[in-house]
N, C-alpha and C positions, 0 to 999 in steps of 0.2 A: 775600663775605658768606655766612654760614652760614644754613641754613633747617632747620626741623623739619618732618617729614611728619606730616600728620594724616589718619587714615583712619577712615571709618565703613563698616560692611558692611550690606547688605540681603540676607538669605539666604532663598531660596524653597525650601520643603520640601514635597514631594508627600506627602500623608497616606496612611497605609496603610488605606484603606477599600476595600470591594468595589464600591461604587457611587459615582457622581459627587456633586457638591455639592448639586444641586437635582433630580436625577432618578435613575432606577434603572439607567441605562446603566453597563456595566462599566468599571472603570479598568484592566483588564489591559493590560500592555505588549505591543506587537508585533502587534496585530491588523491585518487588512487595512484599508487606508486607508478612512476614512469608513464603517466598518462598526459603529462603536460610538458612534453619535450619534442624537439624536431631535429633535423640534421644540423641546424646551427647550434642548438644547445649541446648536442653530442660531439661537436667539433669535427664533423665529417669533412674530409678534404674537398675543397671546391665550394662549400656552403658559405656564402658571404652575407653577413647581416648589415643592418643599418642602425646607427645609434639612436636611442630613444630620446627625442627632444624634451619630453616631459621630465626625464631624469636630470637632464642638464639644468632645467629651470628650477627644480627642487634643490639641487646642489647649490645653485646661486643664492636662492632664498636663505638656505642655511648659512652660507658664508656671510651674507649681509647681516643676518641676525647675530653672528659671532664676530662682527667687526673686522672681517677679513678683506684683503685686497682681492678683487676678482680678476683673474687672468684673462686677457683678451685672446691670446694664442694658446690653444690646447691640443694635446695629442693623447692618443691611447697607446699604451706600451705593453709589450709581452713580458710577463713574469714567468719564467720557465721553471717548472718542477714537476716531478712525476709522483702521482698519487692516484689511487683508484677512483676517487670522487671527482677527478679532473681529467676526463677522457681525452682531451686534445693535448694534455701535458703542458699547458700554459694557461695563465689567467690574464684576461684583458684588464689593465689597471692604468693608473697615471703616475709614473715614476718621475719623469723629467719635467713635465709641465702640468702640475696639479691645478685644478680649476680655482681653488681658494688658498690664499697664503696669509701668514702673519696676522692672525686675529687674536682675540682674547675674550674671556668670559669672566665677569665679576660675580663672585659668589659670597654669601654671608656665612662667616665662620665664627660662631660664638659671639654674635653681635658686631663683628668687624668685617669689613669688606676686603676680600683678597682677590687679586687679579691672576687668573690662570691663563697662560699664553696658549694660543692655538698655532701650532707649527704649520699645519696644512690640512686641507680637506680635499680628498680626491675621489673620483668616480671609479668604480670597478664592478665586475660581475661576481656573483656568488658561485661557489662550487656546488657539486651535488652533495648528497647526504649518505654517509655510511652507517649501517647498523650492524654492530658486531655481535655474533651469536657464538659465545664461547662454548656453550653446551654442545653445539653441533660442529664446532670448529669451522665456521664459515662467516663471511661478511656479505650483507645484502646492500645493494646500491639503489638509491632513488634519485633520478636526475630531474625531478620536478623543480628543484630549487636551482639547478644549474642555469646560470644566465640571468638570475633575478638581479635587478639594479641595486647597487649599494653605494653609500658613501662611507669612507673611512675618515674619521676625525682624529687627528693625532695631536696630542697636547705636548707642550714643553714639560720638562721634568720639574714642575713647580709645586707638586703635591707632596705633602710631608706626612700624611697619615691616612688611615682608612676612613676616618671621619671626614677629612677634606675631600677624599675621592668620592664618597657618597654624596656630599653636598654639591659637588660639581656635577655628578651624574643626574641628581634629582633636578637641578636647575636646567641642565641641558635637555632632559626629557620633557620638561614643561615647555621649553621653547620649541622643540620639534613637534609637539602636539598642537601648540598654538599655530604653528606654521602649516599644519596639516601635511607635513613632509613624510611622516611615518606613523603607523599606529603604535609603535614602540612596545609591542607585546613581547616582553622578554621570554615568556613561556613558549612562544612560537618562534623564537630566534630573530625577531624583527629588530631587536636591540641587544647586542652582546659586546663584551668588553675584554680586551687583553690588557694585562697589567705588567708593565716593565718596572722592575724594582732593583735598587741597589742601596748600599749603605756607605757612609763615609764619616770620618771624624769631623766634628763641628769646625767650621772655618775653612775646611779644605775645598778648593774650587773644583778640582778634578773629580769626575764622577767615578764611583766604584764599578766593578764588573756587574753587569745586570743579568737578571733572569727574566724570562717572560712566562706568564701564566695565561693560557689561551682560553677564549670562549666562556668567560664567566657570565652567567645569565640571570643574576639577581644582585641587587645592591648589597644584600646580606653576605653573599658569597664574596663580593669584592672586598668588603670590610674585613671579613675573617681571613681571606687569603693574604691581604697586605699585612695584617697583624702577625700571622703565622710566618710568612716568608721573611719578614724583617727580623723576627726572633731567630729563625733558622740560620740566616746569614750571620747574625751577631755571634751566635754560639760557635759557628764554624770558624769565623775569623779569630775569635778569642782563643780557640783551641789550636790555632796555627794552620788551619786549612786554607786553600785558595778557592775562592768562589769561581765556579765554571760558568761561562756564558752558555746558557742552555735554555731550552723550552721545557717547561714543567706543566704537568696536568694538576688541576685543583680537584681534589676529592672532597666534595662537600659533606658526605656522610662521615668520613673519617676525620675531617677537619685538618687535612694536611696536603702539601704539594708533593708531587712525585716526578722525578726526572723522566723525560721522554726521549729527548734527542739533543744533540749539540745545536746551539742556536746559530742559524745561518746569517751572514751579512749580505748586504745588497749585491755585492759582486757574485755571490754564489747563485743568484737567480738569473744571471746573464740577461739583464734587461736590454731590450732594444725597441725602437719605435714600431708600432703595429703596422705592418705593410698593407693589411686589408681594410684599414680605416683611415680616411683622410683626416688631417688636422681640422679642428672646427674653431670658429671665431665667435667670441661673445662680443657683439657690437653694442654701441651706446643705446640703440633703439630697444634691444632686448633688455638691457640693464635698467633703462628708465622705466620700461613697462613693469618689470618685476618690483622695482622700488616703489612704484606708485600703488602697488597692491599689497604691500607688506602690512600685516596686522599690528595692532598694539601688542607689544611683547610683555611677558610676565612681570619683569621688573618695572617697566613703565606703568603697567596697570596697578601694581602694588603701591607705587609711589603716589599715583593719582587717587587711589582709594583712601590713602592716609590724608593727603592734602585737601581733596575735594569733599570727602565725606566725614572727615574727622575721626576715622577709625584707628584703633591701635594697630601697630605694625603686625602683631600676632594675628589679629583678625584678618587683616588685609592679605597676609601671607597664605592663610588657609583658604580664603575666598578665591584667590587667584591660582590655587593649585591646579585647576584645570579651566580651560576656556569655557566649558559647558557650565561649570559652577559660577564663574564670574558673570557670565551672561545671564544666568538664572537670577542671581542676586540683583543685578542692575534692573532687570525687568520688574522684579518684585518692588524694588525701591521706587521706580517710576510710577507703578500702579498705586502703591501705598501712599505716596506723597500727594497724588491726585485726590485721594480720600481725606487725608489728614491736613493737607496744606502746609506741611512742614517736612523738613528733612528728618527721616527716621531710620538712618542707616544702622545705628547701633541696635535698635529694636529688632530689625530683621536679622542682623548679624548674629545676635544672641541665639536665635532659632537655628541658624546654620551651625554655630559652634556647638550647640547642645543636641537638640533632638534630631536634627537632620543628619548630623554625623553619626549619631547613635544608630538610627534606623539603617543608614547605608552600611554600617559595619555589621549589623545583625543580619541583613539580607544579603550581604556580600556583593553589592552592586555600586556603581557610580551613580551620580545624580540623574543622568539620563536613563538609568534603568528603573527609576521609581515611576509610579503612576501619578505623581504629584505635579501640578502645574503652578506657575507663578501666580496666576489669578486665584487659584484655589487657596494657596497659602495666605495671600492678602485678604481674601474673604474670611479666612479663619481669624486673622488678627483683628479684623473689623468686628467680628462677633465678640471678641474679648473686650475691645475698646468700648463697645456699646453695652457691656455688662450682661449680654445674653448668655454667655458661658464664662466660667472661671478659668484662670490660667491652668489649673491642674486638669480640668476637664478638656481644655484645648489640647493638651498633650495626648490624651486618649483619642480624641478626634483626629489629630494629626497622624497618628500611627495607622488608623483606618484609611485615611486619605492616601498615604504613601503606598499601601498595598492594593487598594481597590479603585482609586481614582474617583471615588464618589464625592459629590458636592458636600462641603462641611455642614451647610444648613440642613441638608437631607439627613446626614448622620445624626445631628443633634435631635432632629425631630423623630427619627426612627427609634433612637435609643432613649428618648426621654431625658436628655441631658441639659435642658434649659435651666439656667441658674435661678435659684430661689431668691427673690429680692423682696418678697412680701413681708413687711415689718411684723404684722400680727402673727403670721405663720412661723417666722423665724424666732420671734420672742417666746412663743410657746415651746419650741424645741430647745432654746437656750435655758429656759427654766427647768425643763426636764433634765438636761445635762447637769445643771448645778445641783439639783436634788439628788441625782444618781452619784454624784462625785463630791459629797459633802466634805470628805477629807481634804481634797484639793482646794476647796473653798477656804477651809480653815488654814491650810498652808499659805495660801495667798494673803489672807488676813494677817498671818504671822510674818509677812515680809518676804516670802519665797516667790519671787517674780516668775520663776519657771512654771509655777502652777497655773498661771493664766494661760500660757501657751498650751499646756495640756488640755485645759477646758476648751480652748479654740479647736484643737485637734479632735477632741471628742465630738464637738458640734459638727465639724466637717465630715467626720466618719458617719455620724448619724444621718446626715443628708446625702451620703455617698458622694461627697465632694461638690455637690451642686449649690451649696449655700454661698451667697455673696460674702467673701471674706471680710471686706471692709465693714459691712453691716453687722456681721457676727461679732467683730471686735467692739463695735459701738454698743450693741445691745448687751453684751457680756459685762462691759464696764458699768452700764446703767443698772443692771440687775444686781451686780455685786455691791455697787454704791448704795443701793436701796437697803441692802442687808447689813451695812456697817453700823 
């Protein structure tokens, strides 16, 4: 029997604020353990905090970007449970009046658009961090993260595979980075994901019993976990077992999920409105202010790059992968068009698609981690356009620029890379190549066209790539014709 996979995601996003949700303690990552906490973080009785207004604004920005209704009336609620990383034995969250509701995000799945519903986005505080030391049979606690502002984005169960989940998360991450809501560093826990998964026969409306896999911190882990858990449930159902509603841990090294505890329902947490924090109102003035400062979002920018610059969708999708890259591209285009007087988006895009992406991968950095500037890249393109250097030499110069930040003209001068365009000098080199490769000349005369390309390559090799390619082709044809 066949089954379909049904997935809903709960994404926890650490907000980009300087202070915590209810106190002035810093949110900086990597501080000495328990050096960034206070009586409010530790839940000391009588310690009363004040809600972080910046966190509210960032939550609203996210909700607007995800097409949500923004709630006017909001409360904080207590979620009660006992665990060592939660010293006050409850978490401040929004159960009854979440700040954002009923949104959606359109994602591209194999060339088709799919709409994933957003049930809610709510504000909450993070818990502390536990480090388990099995060798010494103890657990260490770090409360630096306790009280850090989070939003939790809860999707509808509209996702049907690991591929769809990753497509959703990639697009969501782009949006969050464009909004400057979070740094989204999954390796630091700024973006982490819980996967709720069940299976059901095709056509059945009722959802199956779900399991939850907690705190997945990479897209690869999400993809693998969904694939594994769907198969595990399928095999269990086919063998007559009942799926238990439980929380499972994903072991990325072993590639399997492991049962941790029975999954709790909302009633088990005994939610009630937080008595230490008054309800807060999102009025029209605040909403209008945030709306007026919303940036162009990734999908809007992609569509504009296609329509305005005539770029293929593939190019536009890569160029808008980050706001920094999209901005860099548009600055280059503006500078280049001033020199060329024409729209040259594809010329610049080709450099991004090829050499720029290659260098970023080799160095393991994003575009803002390179020492390359838009003006430097445009200057390099101008050297090629004016025939001062060849395209192949430009690639060598480009690599130097990305690492050193040096002016391309200076690199060309220092390394003696100026293109050879002197006819007499090149003609002499071409004659030498023909004389040294008489067999290739005979092959060409016999109709083997590839032999001509070989002679061109030998000429470029002899000049260390500095010969003008167009002139080399022209002179080779002339010299061969003279020998026919």
